[in-house]
C-alpha positions as CSV (number, residue, x, y, z in Angstrom):
1,M,30.9,-2.4,-15.5
2,D,30.9,-5.0,-18.2
3,Y,33.2,-5.2,-21.2
4,G,33.7,-7.1,-24.4
5,I,36.9,-7.2,-26.5
6,E,37.3,-7.2,-30.3
7,V,40.7,-7.8,-31.6
8,R,41.4,-6.7,-35.2
9,D,44.7,-6.5,-37.2
10,Q,45.4,-2.9,-36.3
11,E,43.7,-2.4,-33.0
12,A,41.8,-3.9,-30.1
13,V,38.5,-2.4,-29.1
14,V,37.2,-2.8,-25.6
15,R,33.7,-1.7,-25.2
16,L,32.7,-0.6,-21.8
17,R,29.1,-0.9,-20.6
18,G,27.4,0.4,-17.6
19,R,29.0,2.4,-14.8
20,L,32.7,2.8,-14.0
21,T,33.2,3.4,-10.3
22,F,35.5,2.4,-7.4
23,N,33.9,-0.9,-7.1
24,D,35.3,-1.9,-10.7
25,H,38.9,-1.6,-9.6
26,A,39.7,-5.3,-9.8
27,K,37.7,-5.8,-12.9
28,L,39.5,-2.8,-14.6
29,R,42.9,-4.2,-13.4
30,A,42.1,-7.5,-15.0
31,L,41.0,-5.8,-18.2
32,I,44.2,-3.7,-18.2
33,G,46.3,-7.0,-18.0
34,E,44.1,-8.4,-21.0
35,M,44.9,-5.3,-23.1
36,G,48.7,-5.5,-22.3
37,Q,48.6,-9.0,-23.8
38,N,46.6,-8.1,-26.9
39,K,48.6,-8.3,-30.0
40,P,47.7,-4.9,-31.7
41,R,49.7,-1.9,-30.6
42,R,46.6,0.4,-30.7
43,Q,44.3,-0.2,-27.7
44,V,40.9,1.5,-27.8
45,L,38.3,1.9,-25.1
46,D,35.0,2.5,-26.6
47,L,33.0,4.5,-24.1
48,S,29.7,4.8,-26.0
49,S,27.8,2.5,-23.8
50,L,29.4,3.6,-20.6
51,E,26.6,5.5,-18.7
52,F,28.5,7.0,-15.7
53,V,32.0,7.4,-14.5
54,D,33.1,8.8,-11.1
55,S,36.6,10.2,-10.1
56,A,37.8,6.8,-9.2
57,G,36.8,5.6,-12.6
58,I,38.8,8.5,-14.2
59,G,41.9,7.5,-12.0
60,M,41.5,3.9,-13.4
61,L,41.5,5.2,-16.9
62,L,44.7,7.1,-16.2
63,I,46.2,3.9,-14.7
64,A,45.2,2.1,-17.9
65,R,47.1,4.7,-20.0
66,E,50.2,4.5,-17.9
67,E,50.2,0.7,-18.2
68,M,49.7,0.9,-22.0
69,D,52.6,3.3,-22.1
70,R,54.8,0.7,-20.2
71,A,53.7,-2.0,-22.8
72,D,54.6,0.4,-25.7
73,K,51.0,0.5,-26.8
74,Q,48.9,3.3,-28.1
75,F,45.9,4.1,-25.7
76,V,42.7,5.9,-27.1
77,L,39.4,6.6,-25.5
78,R,36.4,6.8,-28.1
79,A,32.9,7.8,-28.4
80,A,32.3,9.2,-24.8
81,A,28.8,10.7,-24.4
82,G,26.5,12.3,-21.8
83,Q,27.8,12.4,-18.3
84,V,31.0,10.5,-19.2
85,K,31.9,13.0,-21.9
86,R,31.2,15.9,-19.4
87,V,33.4,14.3,-16.7
88,L,36.2,13.7,-19.1
89,T,36.0,17.4,-20.3
90,V,36.0,18.9,-16.9
91,A,38.9,16.7,-15.8
92,Q,40.7,17.9,-18.9
93,I,41.7,14.2,-19.7
94,A,42.3,15.1,-23.5
95,K,45.6,16.8,-22.3
96,I,46.8,13.4,-21.2
97,V,44.9,10.7,-23.2
98,Q,44.0,10.8,-27.0
99,I,40.2,11.0,-27.3
100,E,38.3,10.2,-30.5
101,D,34.6,11.0,-31.2
């Protein structure tokens, strides 16, 4: 998994690329720390370039949501497609995390 961050006035958009798996735990933990330090209250994970996510990746997304709640930030998943969208749907993540198309 790779990522890039674009910080705007109202939101910070993090674009995830590649595959999000258990092996990305340390990298995602570092990213979560960066998101907590970003000035905008709204933190968006753009998943449009994410090709694959496994159950560990889903767990890490939920950890990110919890950490953003603790930091009093809004956490949003955006533009999931393909396998990633199917996994988010099956896991019913929309009941826990705001998802935008």
